[in-house]
N, C-alpha and C positions, 0 to 999 in steps of 0.2 A: 724141401719146403718151397713152394712157389712164391713168385713175387707178391701176389695179392695177399697171401698169408703172412709174409714177412712185413709188409706195410701195415696190415691190420694188427698184427702183434705189437709193433712199434708204437702204434697209435692207441694202444690200450684196448684193442678189440676183444681180447680174451676175457675181459671183465664185463662185457656188454651182452645182453641177450640179442643174438643175431636176428631174431625174428622182429624185433621192435626197433633197433637202432643200428645205424651204420657209423663206423669209426670216423673221426675227423682226421683224415690224412693230410689235411692242408696245414695243420698246426702241429709240427713235430719239433718245435724249439726245445733244445737241450736233450733231445732223444738220443739214446745210445743204440745206434744202428751198426755197430762195429761188424765188419765183414759180411754183411747181409747181401744177398743176391737181389738187387733191385733193378736188374737189367730190363730195359724197355718200360719201366714204370712211368706213369704220367704224374709228375709232381710239379706241374706248372702252377706258379703262384704260391707254392707251399712255403710256410715259415719253417725253415730248417736252421735258423740262427743258433749258433753255439752247439749244434748237433754233432755227435761223434759218428762220422761216416768213413773213418779210416779203414782202408782195405776192402771197401764195398765194391761190388760190381754194379756200376751205373751205366754200363755201356748201352747206347741207344736210348737212354732215359730222356724224358722231356722235363727240363728244369727251367723253362722260359719264365722270366720275371720272378723266380724263386729268391727268397731271402736266405742266402748262405753266409751271411756275415758272421765272422768268428767261428765258422764250422771247421772241423778237422776232417779233411779229405786226403790226408797223407796216404800215398800208396794206392789210392782209389783208381779203378778202371773207369774212365769217362770217355772211352772210345766211341765216337759218333754221337755223343750226347749234345743236346741242344740247350745251352745255357744263355741263349740270347736275352739280354736285359736283366740278367740275374745280378743280385748284389753279392759280390764276393769280397767285400771290404774285410780285411783282417783275417780272411780264410787261410787255412794251411793246405796248400796243394803240393807240398814237397813229395817228390817222387811219384806223383800222379801221372796217369797216361791220358793225355788230351788229344790223341791222334784223331783226326777228322772231326773234332768237336767244333761247335759254333759258339764263340764267345762275343759275337757282335753286340754292341751297346751295353755289354756287361760292365759293372763298376768293379774295378780290381785294385783300389787304393790300399796299400799296405798288405797286399796278398803275398804270401810266402810261395815262391815258385822254385826253390832250390831243387835241382834234379828233376824237375817237371819235364815230361816229354811232350813237346809241341811238334807235331808232324802233320802238315796240311791242315793246320788249325786256323779257323777264322778268328782273328783277334778283335778286341773291342773297337778298334778304329777301322775294321773292315779289311785290313791287310791279312795276308796269309803267311803263316810262319811254320 
């Protein structure tokens, strides 16, 4: 199943007539996206607050200015993802892989990072970890 199909399914695209409407992939608040392949997806500015993204492949995904507050990203692959300016308040990033990810200007208050892999990751303050 491709990335576009996964995002469309999560946004309720299966219930819409594809000839007349496009799914709103910017509002995925509380969506269950468990273990989906969203690699390379453009979710810039999306509302993913309190979404279930644990085990997802988000490698190379564009999540700039996305609202991921309270989202569960435990064990997610965020290698090379761009999370610049994202809201990660209260998000669960336990055991997530953030190798080569960009977190510049991201808000990470109360974010869970137990066992999170930071390798060549640009942190919110611009430093590399």
